C-alpha positions as CSV (number, residue, x, y, z in Angstrom):
1,M,-0.9,15.2,25.4
2,T,2.6,13.6,24.7
3,T,3.0,10.2,23.0
4,T,4.8,8.6,26.1
5,E,1.6,9.9,28.3
6,V,-1.0,8.3,25.9
7,T,1.0,5.0,26.1
8,R,0.9,5.1,29.8
9,R,-2.7,5.6,29.8
10,H,-3.8,3.2,27.2
11,R,-2.7,-0.5,26.6
12,P,-0.6,-0.8,23.8
13,G,-1.6,-4.2,22.8
14,L,-5.2,-3.5,22.7
15,A,-4.5,-0.2,20.9
16,L,-2.6,-2.1,18.2
17,G,-5.3,-4.8,18.2
18,V,-8.0,-2.2,17.4
19,L,-5.9,-0.6,14.6
20,A,-4.9,-3.6,13.0
21,G,-8.5,-5.0,13.3
22,A,-9.6,-1.7,11.7
23,L,-7.2,-2.0,8.9
24,A,-8.0,-5.6,8.3
25,L,-11.8,-4.6,7.8
26,D,-10.7,-1.6,5.3
27,V,-8.3,-3.8,3.2
28,S,-10.3,-7.0,3.1
29,G,-13.5,-4.9,2.3
30,L,-12.3,-4.6,-1.1
31,G,-11.5,-8.5,-1.7
32,V,-14.0,-10.2,1.0
33,L,-16.5,-10.6,-1.6
34,N,-14.1,-11.6,-4.5
35,A,-14.6,-15.5,-4.2
36,A,-18.2,-14.9,-3.8
37,L,-18.8,-13.1,-6.9
38,P,-19.8,-16.0,-9.0
39,S,-22.6,-16.7,-6.4
40,V,-23.7,-13.1,-6.4
41,G,-23.6,-12.7,-10.2
42,E,-25.9,-16.0,-10.2
43,R,-28.3,-14.5,-7.7
44,F,-28.5,-11.3,-9.4
45,H,-28.0,-12.5,-13.0
46,L,-25.0,-10.4,-13.5
47,D,-22.4,-10.5,-16.3
48,E,-18.6,-10.2,-15.6
49,V,-18.6,-6.2,-16.7
50,T,-21.3,-5.6,-14.2
51,L,-20.2,-7.9,-11.6
52,Q,-17.1,-5.7,-11.2
53,W,-18.9,-3.0,-9.7
54,V,-19.6,-5.2,-6.6
55,M,-15.8,-4.8,-5.9
56,I,-15.3,-1.2,-7.6
57,A,-18.3,0.5,-5.9
58,Y,-16.4,0.1,-2.6
59,A,-13.2,1.2,-3.9
60,V,-14.6,4.3,-5.6
61,T,-15.9,5.7,-2.6
62,F,-12.9,4.6,-0.5
63,A,-10.6,6.4,-2.8
64,G,-12.9,9.6,-3.4
65,F,-13.1,10.3,0.3
66,L,-9.9,9.4,1.9
67,L,-8.2,12.9,1.6
68,V,-11.5,14.3,3.3
69,G,-11.2,11.8,5.7
70,G,-7.5,12.5,6.6
71,R,-8.3,16.1,7.0
72,L,-11.2,15.5,9.2
73,A,-9.3,13.4,11.5
74,D,-6.7,16.2,11.9
75,V,-9.3,18.7,12.6
76,F,-11.9,16.8,14.7
77,G,-10.0,14.2,16.3
78,R,-8.6,11.0,15.2
79,R,-10.3,8.8,17.6
80,R,-13.7,10.6,17.1
81,V,-13.4,10.3,13.2
82,F,-12.1,6.6,13.6
83,E,-15.0,5.4,15.4
84,C,-17.5,7.3,12.8
85,G,-16.0,5.4,10.2
86,I,-16.1,2.0,11.7
87,A,-19.5,2.7,12.7
88,L,-20.6,3.6,9.3
89,F,-18.8,0.7,7.7
90,T,-20.5,-1.9,10.1
91,A,-24.1,-0.3,9.4
92,A,-23.6,-0.4,5.5
93,A,-22.3,-4.1,5.7
94,L,-25.5,-4.9,7.7
95,V,-27.6,-3.1,4.9
96,G,-25.7,-5.2,2.3
97,A,-26.1,-8.5,4.1
98,V,-30.0,-8.1,4.0
99,A,-30.0,-6.6,0.4
100,P,-33.0,-7.7,-2.0
101,D,-31.5,-6.4,-5.4
102,T,-28.2,-5.3,-7.1
103,A,-28.8,-1.6,-6.6
104,I,-29.1,-1.6,-2.5
105,L,-26.2,-4.3,-2.4
106,L,-23.9,-1.6,-4.7
107,G,-25.1,1.0,-2.5
108,A,-24.2,-0.5,0.8
109,R,-20.8,-1.2,-0.6
110,A,-20.2,2.5,-1.7
111,V,-21.4,3.6,2.0
112,Q,-18.9,1.0,3.1
113,G,-16.0,2.7,1.3
114,I,-16.8,6.0,2.9
115,G,-16.8,4.4,6.5
116,A,-13.1,3.1,5.4
117,A,-12.1,6.3,4.0
118,L,-12.8,7.9,7.3
119,S,-11.2,5.4,9.8
120,G,-8.1,4.2,7.6
121,P,-6.2,7.7,7.8
122,A,-7.0,8.0,11.6
123,A,-5.8,4.6,12.2
124,L,-2.4,5.2,10.9
125,A,-2.1,8.5,12.7
126,L,-3.5,7.0,15.9
127,L,-0.6,4.2,15.4
128,T,1.9,7.1,15.8
129,E,0.1,8.6,18.5
130,V,0.1,5.5,20.7
131,F,3.5,4.0,20.2
132,P,6.4,6.3,21.0
133,A,9.3,6.5,18.0
134,G,11.9,3.7,18.7
135,P,11.5,0.0,18.8
136,A,8.0,0.1,20.1
137,R,6.9,1.9,17.2
138,N,8.7,-0.2,14.7
139,R,7.7,-3.5,16.1
140,A,3.9,-2.1,16.1
141,F,4.3,-0.5,12.5
142,S,5.4,-4.0,11.1
143,V,2.8,-6.0,12.6
144,Y,0.2,-3.3,11.4
145,A,1.7,-3.4,7.9
146,A,1.7,-7.2,7.9
147,V,-2.0,-7.5,8.9
148,G,-2.8,-4.9,6.2
149,A,-0.5,-6.4,3.5
150,A,-2.2,-9.8,4.2
151,S,-5.7,-8.8,4.7
152,F,-6.7,-8.6,0.9
153,S,-5.9,-12.3,-0.2
154,G,-7.0,-13.2,3.3
155,G,-10.3,-11.7,2.9
156,V,-10.7,-13.5,-0.6
157,M,-9.8,-16.7,1.1
158,L,-12.3,-16.2,4.1
159,G,-14.8,-15.0,1.8
160,G,-14.7,-18.3,-0.1
161,V,-15.0,-20.4,2.8
162,L,-17.9,-18.4,4.2
163,T,-19.7,-18.4,1.0
164,Q,-19.3,-22.4,0.8
165,F,-20.5,-23.0,3.9
166,F,-23.3,-20.2,4.7
167,G,-23.8,-18.5,1.3
168,W,-22.5,-15.2,0.2
169,R,-24.5,-13.0,2.5
170,S,-22.4,-14.6,5.4
171,V,-19.4,-12.8,4.2
172,L,-21.1,-9.6,5.3
173,W,-22.4,-10.4,8.4
174,F,-18.9,-11.5,9.3
175,S,-18.0,-8.0,8.6
176,V,-20.6,-6.6,10.8
177,A,-19.4,-9.0,13.7
178,V,-15.9,-7.6,13.2
179,G,-17.0,-4.2,13.1
180,V,-19.1,-4.3,16.3
181,G,-16.1,-5.9,18.1
182,V,-13.4,-3.4,17.0
183,L,-16.1,-0.4,17.6
184,S,-16.4,-1.9,21.3
185,A,-12.8,-1.9,21.9
186,T,-12.0,1.5,20.7
187,R,-12.5,3.6,23.8
188,A,-10.5,1.3,26.2
189,G,-7.7,1.1,23.8
190,L,-7.3,4.5,21.8
191,P,-6.5,7.9,23.2
192,G,-9.2,10.7,22.6
193,G,-8.0,14.0,21.7
194,T,-10.0,17.1,20.5
195,G,-8.3,17.5,17.1
196,R,-5.5,20.0,16.0
197,G,-7.9,22.9,15.1
198,G,-8.1,24.6,11.7
199,R,-11.1,24.2,9.3
200,L,-12.3,21.8,6.6
201,D,-11.9,23.5,3.2
202,L,-15.1,22.6,1.8
203,P,-14.8,23.8,-1.7
204,G,-11.6,21.8,-2.0
205,A,-13.3,18.7,-0.3
206,I,-16.1,18.8,-2.7
207,A,-13.7,19.1,-5.7
208,G,-11.1,16.7,-4.7
209,T,-13.7,14.2,-3.7
210,A,-15.9,14.4,-6.9
211,G,-12.8,14.3,-8.9
212,L,-11.3,11.1,-7.6
213,T,-14.8,9.7,-7.7
214,L,-15.2,10.3,-11.4
215,L,-11.6,9.4,-12.2
216,V,-12.0,5.8,-10.7
217,V,-15.8,5.6,-12.3
218,G,-14.4,6.7,-15.7
219,A,-11.6,4.0,-15.6
220,S,-14.2,1.6,-14.7
221,S,-16.4,2.3,-17.5
222,H,-16.7,2.5,-21.3
223,G,-18.2,4.3,-23.9
224,A,-19.8,7.8,-23.2
225,L,-19.9,7.3,-19.4
226,A,-16.2,6.8,-19.3
227,W,-15.1,9.6,-21.5
228,G,-17.8,12.1,-19.6
229,S,-16.4,10.9,-16.4
230,L,-12.6,11.4,-17.1
231,F,-13.4,14.8,-18.6
232,G,-15.2,15.6,-15.4
233,A,-12.5,14.4,-13.1
234,V,-9.6,16.2,-15.1
235,V,-11.6,19.4,-14.7
236,L,-12.6,19.1,-11.1
237,L,-8.9,17.7,-10.1
238,L,-7.6,20.9,-11.8
239,L,-9.8,23.0,-9.8
240,F,-8.6,21.3,-6.7
241,V,-4.9,21.8,-7.3
242,V,-5.9,25.5,-7.8
243,R,-7.7,25.7,-4.8
244,E,-5.3,23.8,-2.6
245,H,-2.3,26.0,-3.7
246,R,-4.8,29.1,-2.5
247,T,-6.1,28.1,0.8
248,P,-4.5,28.3,4.2
249,D,-5.8,25.1,5.3
250,P,-5.7,22.7,2.3
251,V,-7.3,19.3,2.1
252,L,-4.1,18.2,0.7
253,P,-0.6,19.9,1.4
254,L,0.5,19.6,-2.3
255,G,4.0,20.2,-0.8
256,L,4.0,16.6,0.3
257,F,4.7,15.8,-3.4
258,R,8.0,17.5,-3.4
259,L,9.1,14.6,-1.8
260,S,10.4,11.6,-4.0
261,S,9.5,9.1,-1.2
262,V,6.0,10.0,-1.0
263,R,5.8,10.0,-5.0
264,S,7.5,6.6,-5.1
265,A,5.2,5.3,-2.4
266,S,2.3,6.5,-4.1
267,L,3.4,4.9,-7.4
268,A,4.3,1.7,-5.8
269,A,0.9,1.4,-3.9
270,F,-0.9,1.9,-7.1
271,L,1.0,-0.9,-9.1
272,Q,0.9,-3.5,-6.3
273,Y,-3.0,-3.1,-6.1
274,M,-3.4,-3.0,-9.8
275,G,-1.5,-6.1,-10.1
276,S,-2.6,-8.1,-6.8
277,V,-6.3,-7.0,-7.0
278,G,-6.5,-7.6,-10.9
279,M,-4.8,-10.9,-10.4
280,L,-7.0,-11.8,-7.5
281,F,-10.4,-10.7,-9.4
282,F,-9.8,-13.5,-12.1
283,A,-8.8,-16.1,-9.7
284,P,-12.1,-17.3,-8.6
285,L,-13.6,-17.0,-12.2
286,Y,-10.5,-19.3,-13.3
287,L,-10.3,-21.6,-10.3
288,Q,-14.1,-22.1,-10.1
289,G,-15.2,-21.5,-13.9
290,M,-12.3,-23.7,-15.4
291,L,-10.9,-26.2,-12.9
292,K,-14.1,-26.4,-11.0
293,Y,-13.2,-25.4,-7.6
294,S,-15.9,-24.9,-5.0
295,P,-16.1,-21.4,-3.4
296,V,-14.2,-22.8,-0.6
297,E,-11.7,-24.5,-2.3
298,S,-10.7,-21.6,-4.5
299,G,-10.5,-19.7,-1.2
300,I,-8.2,-22.2,0.4
301,A,-6.2,-22.3,-2.9
302,L,-5.2,-18.5,-2.2
303,V,-3.9,-19.1,1.2
304,P,-0.5,-19.6,0.2
305,M,-0.4,-16.0,-1.1
306,S,-1.8,-14.5,2.0
307,A,0.7,-16.6,4.1
308,A,3.5,-15.4,1.9
309,V,2.6,-11.7,2.3
310,F,2.1,-12.0,6.3
311,L,5.3,-14.1,7.1
312,T,7.4,-11.5,4.6
313,A,6.0,-8.5,5.9
314,N,6.1,-9.6,9.5
315,F,9.4,-11.7,10.0
316,A,11.5,-10.5,7.0
317,T,10.7,-6.8,6.0
318,G,11.4,-5.1,9.2
319,R,14.8,-6.6,9.2
320,L,15.5,-5.9,5.8
321,L,14.5,-2.2,6.3
322,A,17.1,-1.8,8.9
323,K,19.7,-2.7,6.2
324,Y,18.0,-1.3,3.0
325,T,16.0,1.8,2.0
326,P,12.2,1.4,1.4
327,R,13.2,2.3,-2.2
328,T,15.2,-0.7,-2.9
329,L,12.8,-3.0,-1.0
330,M,9.8,-1.5,-3.1
331,V,11.8,-2.2,-6.4
332,V,12.2,-5.7,-5.5
333,G,8.9,-6.2,-4.3
334,L,7.0,-4.6,-7.4
335,V,9.5,-7.0,-9.5
336,M,8.3,-10.1,-7.9
337,I,4.5,-9.0,-7.9
338,G,5.1,-8.6,-11.6
339,V,6.8,-12.0,-12.3
340,G,4.3,-13.5,-10.2
341,T,1.4,-12.3,-12.0
342,A,3.0,-12.8,-15.3
343,L,3.3,-16.6,-14.5
344,W,-0.3,-17.1,-14.6
345,M,-0.1,-16.6,-18.2
346,S,0.9,-20.5,-18.2
347,T,-2.5,-21.6,-16.9
348,P,-4.5,-23.8,-19.2
349,H,-8.0,-24.8,-19.3
350,Q,-7.2,-28.0,-17.1
351,G,-4.3,-26.7,-15.2
352,D,-2.8,-28.2,-12.4
353,Y,-2.5,-26.1,-9.1
354,V,0.9,-26.9,-8.1
355,V,2.5,-26.7,-11.2
356,H,0.4,-23.5,-12.9
357,V,-1.2,-21.6,-10.1
358,L,0.9,-21.9,-6.8
359,P,4.2,-20.2,-8.0
360,G,2.5,-17.3,-9.2
361,L,0.8,-16.8,-5.8
362,V,3.8,-17.4,-3.6
363,I,6.2,-15.0,-5.6
364,S,3.7,-12.4,-5.9
365,G,2.8,-12.7,-2.1
366,I,6.5,-12.3,-1.1
367,G,6.6,-9.4,-3.5
368,Q,3.5,-7.7,-1.5
369,G,4.8,-8.7,1.8
370,L,8.2,-6.5,0.9
371,N,6.4,-3.7,-0.6
372,F,3.4,-2.8,1.4
373,P,5.5,-2.1,4.6
374,S,8.1,-0.3,2.6
375,M,5.7,1.9,0.7
376,T,3.8,2.6,3.9
377,S,7.1,3.8,5.6
378,A,8.2,5.5,2.7
379,G,4.8,7.5,2.7
380,L,5.3,8.9,6.0
381,T,9.3,9.6,5.4
382,G,10.2,13.2,5.9
383,V,6.5,14.3,6.5
384,A,5.7,16.5,9.5
385,P,3.8,14.4,12.3
386,E,0.8,16.7,12.1
387,R,0.3,15.5,8.6
388,H,0.6,11.8,9.0
389,A,-3.2,11.3,8.7
390,V,-3.4,13.0,5.2
391,A,0.0,11.7,3.9
392,G,-1.4,8.0,4.9
393,A,-4.5,8.9,3.3
394,V,-2.5,9.7,-0.1
395,N,-1.1,6.5,-0.1
396,V,-4.2,4.7,0.3
397,V,-5.6,6.9,-2.3
398,A,-3.3,5.2,-4.5
399,Q,-4.1,1.7,-3.4
400,Q,-7.6,2.2,-4.2
401,I,-7.3,4.2,-7.4
402,G,-4.8,1.1,-8.4
403,A,-7.3,-1.6,-7.4
404,S,-10.1,0.0,-9.2
405,V,-7.9,0.8,-12.5
406,G,-6.3,-2.6,-12.4
407,V,-9.6,-4.4,-12.0
408,A,-11.1,-2.2,-14.8
409,V,-8.1,-2.2,-17.2
410,M,-7.7,-6.2,-16.9
411,V,-11.5,-6.9,-17.5
412,L,-11.1,-4.3,-20.5
413,V,-8.0,-6.2,-22.0
414,A,-9.4,-10.0,-21.3
415,A,-12.6,-8.8,-23.2
416,T,-10.4,-7.9,-26.5
417,S,-10.1,-11.9,-27.1
418,D,-12.6,-14.1,-28.1
419,D,-11.2,-16.9,-26.3
420,Q,-11.8,-16.3,-22.1
421,L,-8.6,-18.1,-21.2
422,T,-6.4,-16.0,-23.7
423,G,-8.3,-12.8,-22.6
424,Y,-7.1,-13.6,-18.9
425,H,-3.4,-14.2,-19.9
426,L,-3.2,-10.8,-21.8
427,A,-4.7,-9.2,-18.5
428,Y,-2.2,-10.9,-16.6
429,L,0.8,-9.7,-19.0
430,V,-0.4,-6.1,-18.8
431,A,-0.4,-5.9,-15.2
432,G,2.8,-7.7,-14.8
433,A,4.4,-5.4,-17.1
434,A,3.1,-2.4,-15.3
435,C,4.7,-3.7,-12.1
436,V,8.1,-4.1,-13.6
437,L,7.9,-0.8,-15.5
438,G,6.9,0.9,-12.3
439,A,9.9,-0.8,-10.5
440,A,12.4,0.6,-12.9
441,V,10.9,4.1,-12.6
442,I,11.3,3.9,-8.9
443,S,14.8,2.9,-9.0
444,M,15.6,6.1,-11.0
445,T,13.9,8.5,-8.8
446,G,15.6,11.4,-6.9
447,R,17.2,11.3,-3.5
448,G,17.9,14.0,-1.0
449,D,14.3,15.4,0.1
450,R,13.4,17.9,2.4
451,A,11.0,17.7,5.1
452,A,7.4,18.8,4.0
């Protein structure tokens, strides 16, 4: 079925709503419990090091299963895999909403990540099926990217409001409601399809999934667990690369990385999520713990970041991409994310919101709004249409590893200081410097790629 035929048989507006809703679920799934972390920690008596796993458990499986999700979408049909992913995400959110202890909550979060890994790559590929190349696709892509870019900080804000008025479990109940709504509209809004054939390389899928999972676990741990996980990750990922070179149906076509656009987009995705997610992990701890904000107040305090991301991505970045390359906007966006994060080094124990908190939020938000659509576009530049799902998965893998590594590294850096606030400042410095250095690397990368 051609793209034009797909567009005629399905309502583009409904399709975009379904796909953007799914993306919002996937992206906000990492941050929606962020503002509720103090409440979750109090309920289950968790320290900060353990508490980070409420976020990281989701990111670990999301990152680990994304490549498999992209391949499954190509082999078995994108809508079918999309529906399975949303259903799994929603069911796991339901389990988490009634979780009686930490183990069940963390398990539910991990399963949510698997569901997001199935639906995410399929959603991006479906977007290119539903909307024909040209202005319609460009507009749809702009809206899709704006929703994705704003969803994390928007999820943090929403989580704060829900936690304040209804308790932290209401955050997961809300995910259940949205998941049911997206799933119920999928058949009417999205084309079916039977997949493009081929097979799933099971040995490669196992090695890649286990390797990525251990990589995130190792980056998020310490001591023997960290070193053992990282060693296992290196071994498995090396086996994965060898396998992908030899199999005719790879989970990940390694030729994608011959494209500097894909490499740059992956680095930009990693750094954006390292900086923004790491920064927002500490936001409720600072706002609630030191400035004595309530959960809803700390959530509302982050609205300017969400608004800056959405407005920049939806109304400015699309026009700028017509004049400048994605590489240029990624560089500018990463520098702004780095500067915005580093500005939080000025936050004192009794800080003023407008003076010490707001500028960093707005500058980082504008940077995210520039970088997210640009890195998503760059990640598909030069990639054959039949590989859009797996190429999209590569970009989201980089995002989730960046989120996991960012939180873990910033927590470890913060723990090196005996003074809590000084530790926070050191963490902001590391994240900000990484974003600026990454922007410099991207600005010097090669040009003139050939299609892969």
